[in-house]
TINU-139889 format. One line per 8 residues: their letters; for each residue x negated, y negated, z of C-alpha. Coordinates in Angstrom, 3 decimals. Layout:
a> X/Y/Z  ...;
//
This chain:
mssssqsq> -18.862/11.457/1.746  -17.597/14.604/-0.177  -19.472/17.420/-1.604  -18.464/16.444/-5.169  -19.468/12.767/-4.908  -22.596/14.096/-2.983  -23.606/16.272/-6.100  -22.645/13.337/-8.454;
kpdvtlsl> -25.356/12.661/-11.337  -26.643/9.351/-12.044  -24.654/7.282/-13.982  -27.168/5.641/-16.433  -29.412/7.059/-18.935  -33.117/6.101/-19.382  -35.060/6.545/-22.771  -39.150/5.940/-22.111;
slpqsptt> -42.216/6.782/-24.421  -43.922/10.009/-22.395  -47.480/11.167/-23.450  -48.080/14.568/-25.021  -50.525/16.728/-23.408  -50.941/20.530/-23.386  -52.418/20.475/-19.320  -50.043/21.631/-16.537;
knglrpqe> -49.707/20.882/-13.095  -47.126/22.104/-10.544  -45.668/24.524/-13.540  -44.565/21.510/-15.274  -46.180/20.011/-18.570  -46.865/16.438/-18.417  -44.032/15.456/-20.407  -41.652/17.950/-18.702;
rsvkliql> -43.133/16.308/-15.409  -42.154/12.667/-16.651  -38.877/13.539/-17.333  -38.220/15.379/-13.806  -39.656/12.429/-12.463  -37.223/9.894/-14.043  -34.471/12.209/-13.104  -35.188/12.286/-9.720;
lltcanhv> -36.001/8.452/-9.192  -32.619/7.677/-10.826  -30.790/10.127/-8.680  -32.650/9.019/-5.488  -31.643/5.573/-6.696  -27.871/6.430/-6.765  -28.336/7.930/-3.237  -30.050/5.212/-1.652;
ssgnlhha> -27.299/2.635/-3.296  -24.237/4.864/-1.710  -26.534/5.061/1.485  -26.677/8.933/1.404  -30.179/9.127/3.682  -30.183/13.176/3.622  -30.038/13.401/-0.144  -32.343/10.250/-0.600;
dtclrqis> -35.163/12.066/1.601  -34.756/15.075/-0.223  -35.596/13.227/-3.479  -38.252/11.359/-2.397  -40.160/14.534/-1.057  -39.552/16.302/-4.587  -40.840/13.019/-6.147  -43.939/13.106/-3.772;
elasvtgd> -44.836/16.362/-5.132  -45.070/15.200/-8.442  -46.118/11.482/-8.360  -49.689/10.058/-7.442  -51.110/6.645/-7.332  -54.254/8.357/-9.586  -52.259/10.358/-12.044  -50.871/9.327/-15.341;
smqrlaar> -48.865/6.112/-15.947  -45.619/7.971/-15.217  -46.911/9.553/-12.162  -48.342/6.196/-10.880  -45.123/4.127/-12.068  -43.112/6.927/-9.910  -45.303/6.407/-7.027  -44.443/2.629/-6.731;
fasalaar> -40.359/3.213/-7.345  -40.625/5.926/-4.898  -42.399/3.600/-2.207  -39.747/0.762/-2.873  -36.825/3.068/-2.471  -38.446/4.134/1.034  -39.028/0.512/1.767  -35.450/-0.296/1.173;
lvkrwpgl> -34.124/2.840/3.540  -36.857/1.858/6.277  -34.999/-1.816/6.204  -31.909/-0.532/8.006  -34.104/-0.554/10.670  -35.649/-4.185/10.856  -38.035/-3.490/13.741  -39.286/-0.734/12.337;
ykalnngg> -39.614/-2.194/8.834  -41.408/-5.529/10.136  -43.831/-3.143/12.406  -44.903/-1.349/8.952  -44.954/-4.248/6.722  -47.088/-7.337/8.129  -47.741/-8.780/5.189  -45.692/-10.791/2.457;
lgpvsydv> -45.494/-11.562/-0.993  -48.050/-13.278/-3.202  -48.184/-16.784/-4.069  -46.268/-19.031/-6.786  -47.758/-21.661/-8.943  -46.551/-24.787/-10.553  -49.135/-26.902/-12.783  -48.621/-30.341/-13.626;
dhasgpng> -51.040/-32.121/-16.427  -51.418/-36.026/-16.447  -52.662/-37.136/-20.246  -53.291/-40.992/-19.472  -54.158/-43.903/-17.079  -55.224/-47.643/-17.110  -59.016/-46.622/-17.253  -58.490/-44.287/-20.509;
phlkitcv> -57.326/-40.751/-20.899  -57.801/-38.581/-17.787  -56.445/-35.113/-16.701  -54.949/-34.818/-13.538  -53.698/-31.039/-12.519  -51.476/-30.337/-9.579  -51.245/-26.749/-8.198  -48.235/-25.562/-6.071;
gtnkeahe> -48.600/-22.607/-3.968  -49.761/-20.789/-0.755  -52.928/-19.177/-1.466  -55.552/-21.639/-0.675  -58.389/-19.339/-1.907  -56.946/-18.997/-5.158  -56.573/-22.827/-5.379  -60.234/-23.315/-4.354;
rlevglik> -61.181/-20.756/-7.205  -59.226/-22.510/-9.758  -60.282/-25.944/-9.055  -64.354/-24.830/-9.270  -63.376/-23.362/-12.704  -61.375/-26.294/-14.152  -64.196/-28.905/-12.751  -66.654/-26.993/-14.675;
eakslnvp> -64.401/-26.882/-17.699  -63.345/-30.312/-17.582  -67.191/-31.595/-17.228  -68.142/-29.430/-20.442  -65.387/-31.500/-22.347  -66.420/-34.824/-20.802  -63.206/-35.161/-19.387  -62.451/-37.212/-16.248;
fefncvnt> -60.304/-34.903/-14.124  -58.514/-35.012/-10.938  -57.247/-31.989/-8.756  -54.170/-32.151/-6.617  -53.607/-29.113/-4.692  -50.092/-28.833/-3.063  -50.276/-26.305/-0.412  -46.328/-25.307/-0.142;
rlreltld> -44.135/-22.575/-1.691  -42.217/-23.749/-4.775  -38.673/-23.679/-3.049  -40.227/-26.279/-0.440  -41.493/-28.183/-3.518  -40.691/-32.242/-3.529  -40.922/-35.197/-6.051  -43.317/-37.017/-3.635;
mlkvkpge> -45.762/-34.197/-2.980  -46.464/-34.538/-7.078  -47.655/-37.910/-6.548  -46.369/-38.912/-9.994  -47.747/-42.393/-11.284  -45.628/-44.755/-13.462  -46.785/-44.319/-17.254  -48.442/-40.982/-16.719;
alaltsil> -47.424/-38.502/-19.645  -46.396/-35.277/-17.968  -46.713/-31.618/-19.169  -45.401/-29.074/-16.701  -46.314/-25.271/-16.685  -44.678/-22.427/-14.886  -45.978/-18.912/-15.140  -44.119/-16.031/-13.776;
slhvllae> -42.669/-18.369/-10.900  -39.755/-20.249/-11.441  -37.632/-17.067/-10.787  -38.219/-17.240/-7.277  -36.069/-20.427/-7.100  -33.044/-17.965/-8.127  -33.073/-16.238/-4.512  -29.652/-16.816/-2.579;
ddrvdaqf> -27.837/-15.385/0.324  -25.790/-13.119/-2.266  -25.707/-9.931/-0.229  -21.823/-10.152/-0.056  -21.982/-10.167/-4.033  -24.369/-7.221/-3.741  -21.818/-5.118/-1.385  -18.704/-5.599/-3.204;
glsknnqv> -20.140/-6.121/-6.988  -18.511/-9.730/-7.307  -21.283/-10.919/-9.826  -21.622/-9.696/-13.555  -24.281/-9.226/-15.284  -23.434/-10.821/-18.492  -22.742/-14.341/-16.371  -25.186/-17.126/-15.840;
keckrmkq> -24.344/-18.058/-12.384  -25.125/-21.392/-10.992  -27.682/-21.484/-8.606  -27.982/-24.555/-6.258  -31.495/-24.606/-5.768  -32.529/-24.013/-9.371  -30.129/-26.954/-10.596  -31.902/-29.304/-8.096;
flemvksi> -35.459/-28.337/-9.098  -34.459/-28.573/-12.873  -32.588/-32.358/-12.042  -36.167/-33.201/-10.452  -38.066/-32.120/-13.214  -35.822/-34.124/-15.541  -35.958/-37.240/-13.509  -39.844/-37.639/-13.968;
gpkvvllv> -39.348/-37.390/-17.819  -41.888/-34.603/-18.832  -42.851/-34.724/-22.358  -42.786/-30.836/-22.349  -42.005/-28.089/-19.954  -43.526/-24.602/-20.786  -41.900/-21.836/-19.220  -43.298/-18.314/-18.938;
eqesnhns> -41.114/-15.664/-17.510  -40.718/-11.709/-17.599  -38.245/-10.694/-20.282  -36.080/-8.627/-18.112  -33.125/-8.340/-16.101  -34.055/-7.943/-12.045  -31.280/-10.313/-10.849  -28.412/-7.896/-11.006;
srlvdrfv> -26.545/-7.432/-7.642  -26.476/-3.685/-8.493  -29.269/-1.920/-7.028  -29.148/0.948/-9.843  -29.100/-1.969/-12.680  -31.978/-3.373/-11.281  -33.862/-0.056/-11.004  -32.959/1.105/-14.384;
dglhfysa> -34.371/-2.046/-16.230  -37.283/-2.081/-13.376  -38.008/1.535/-14.794  -38.185/0.199/-18.705  -40.085/-2.944/-17.991  -42.922/-1.317/-15.717  -43.035/1.610/-17.491  -44.516/-0.281/-20.481;
lfdsidva> -46.565/-2.551/-18.309  -48.161/0.810/-16.746  -48.980/2.507/-20.316  -50.369/-1.119/-21.239  -52.371/-0.885/-18.128  -53.660/2.552/-19.351  -54.810/1.257/-22.903  -56.446/-1.740/-21.352;
fggsscsd> -58.596/0.399/-18.880  -58.938/3.417/-21.126  -56.848/5.538/-18.820  -59.932/5.290/-16.216  -59.580/4.592/-12.877  -61.223/1.416/-11.498  -60.701/-1.145/-8.673  -59.258/-3.802/-10.998;
rttleemf> -56.730/-1.551/-12.324  -55.563/-0.557/-8.475  -55.325/-4.177/-7.705  -53.285/-5.198/-10.908  -50.730/-1.640/-10.062  -51.025/-2.684/-6.207  -49.385/-6.127/-7.400  -46.615/-5.009/-9.747;
gkeienvv> -45.981/-2.181/-6.730  -45.160/-5.567/-4.436  -42.775/-6.772/-7.253  -41.120/-3.419/-7.424  -40.471/-3.161/-3.805  -38.805/-6.819/-3.599  -37.046/-5.978/-6.806  -35.505/-2.767/-5.409;
ageglere> -35.765/-2.996/-1.385  -35.064/-6.790/-1.199  -31.855/-8.443/-0.717  -30.311/-12.076/-0.271  -33.352/-14.862/0.259  -36.165/-12.323/0.530  -35.400/-10.832/-2.903  -37.530/-13.403/-4.769;
krheryak> -38.672/-11.320/-7.975  -35.019/-12.232/-9.829  -36.456/-12.068/-13.391  -34.216/-12.770/-16.049  -33.978/-12.551/-20.008  -34.538/-15.804/-21.885  -31.272/-16.185/-22.916  -30.082/-16.878/-19.531;
wavrfgra> -33.023/-19.378/-18.999  -32.140/-21.113/-22.256  -28.448/-21.804/-20.484  -29.880/-22.951/-17.609  -32.480/-25.598/-19.175  -29.415/-26.456/-21.313  -27.130/-26.946/-18.604  -29.844/-29.237/-17.019;
gfrpvrlw> -30.277/-31.397/-20.204  -33.099/-29.769/-21.595  -33.582/-28.819/-25.115  -36.040/-26.060/-26.337  -39.318/-26.956/-28.590  -40.610/-24.753/-31.171  -43.938/-23.666/-30.544  -46.388/-24.592/-32.973;
fetmeeaq> -48.111/-21.936/-35.122  -51.639/-22.116/-33.571  -49.970/-21.192/-30.374  -48.820/-17.920/-31.656  -51.861/-17.410/-33.314  -54.062/-17.916/-29.824  -51.410/-15.843/-28.019  -51.819/-13.083/-30.463;
qvteafgp> -55.642/-13.427/-29.955  -55.177/-12.937/-26.346  -53.091/-9.857/-26.292  -55.230/-7.863/-28.328  -58.167/-8.665/-26.228  -56.057/-6.033/-23.766  -56.607/-3.216/-26.448  -55.715/-2.483/-29.953;
ggfkvisq> -52.524/-1.467/-31.545  -50.318/-2.384/-28.359  -49.368/-5.752/-27.677  -48.017/-8.029/-30.301  -46.638/-11.304/-30.239  -43.226/-12.549/-32.248  -41.205/-15.388/-32.744  -37.809/-14.869/-31.535;
kgclmicw> -34.602/-17.071/-30.910  -36.570/-20.049/-30.343  -39.599/-18.465/-28.065  -42.518/-16.383/-28.304  -42.135/-12.804/-26.974  -45.287/-10.707/-25.891  -44.238/-7.221/-26.357  -45.777/-3.805/-25.829;
hdrpiyav> -44.957/-2.169/-29.059  -41.493/-2.933/-29.625  -40.598/-3.973/-26.156  -40.585/-7.688/-25.185  -42.476/-8.085/-21.812  -43.144/-12.116/-21.294  -40.988/-14.789/-22.857  -42.873/-18.049/-23.735;
sawncftc> -40.606/-21.052/-24.290  -41.081/-24.911/-24.460  -38.459/-27.480/-23.124  -38.111/-31.075/-23.290  -35.352/-33.610/-21.917  -32.666/-34.890/-24.234  -33.859/-38.519/-23.294  -37.582/-37.979/-23.646;
//
């Protein structure tokens, strides 16, 4: 690599809301430190993408001096993204990476409601995922809620990943009224072996690329004729084949989440906040360091989900006013003046200030 290409500045720009404070650390004010961290992260992402290990290592050492998992929101965010970049570098040596990481990605869930049967109305919820402990906690809570409402209830646990789910596992009975809910999980079906695209830049961000596994899954869902499909997904674009594009959008998206966490927890450190940020840290690592089938955190914006569902024979259902009110009440519980819910393009957008974070949409079949 030539010296001119080594010193090339990042080909992206980023605008984030930064905190104001008179205190200093390492000779930099917090706002100056945040700007410096953003510059270092973008420079490091470019070096990692081009395979310049020496320069990437230099950037990571500088980032480590300014970032901290116990610092302000920008410091904590930078620490997570630096860790993800380091993981991507270490993956060049698969044996070393596996030895350092003996864990896996978190579970996914998929809920199926059933409204009526031969003996009168009853409720059956099918939960799909690999976290047995989470299923058990959910079952206990749902049974308690069903008893308080005097509703006959059945819980069906399917211990499998969404990718391996088949129709017979859902145990759908004739005449049942079905409602399906997918919360922050359907994007895992977009994972495919696209490493060739990633290497040569064959795919474009503005295209909605056909995904075989997603197409098959939506066809299966349509075949059982659900009355409604409720979809909640991250309103971000982390499915680009180009690392730097995913990295920049990830900085925007997760910086808003980390800022909201600061507000929700009052800026104080606690085990709940640490657990939440560790979860987001794993997502960040998958977005940045993963490629091919292992990169499952392939978040896409609502506009692309609308194309995918339309291709599969679904149409959007306008969410009723009460749903928007309830969503607003839930978001307000996390802190005043930050989260808000707006109706946009046929869906509900949960925003942190003016930055959309999650998109909530409802769908049904053309023939239902």
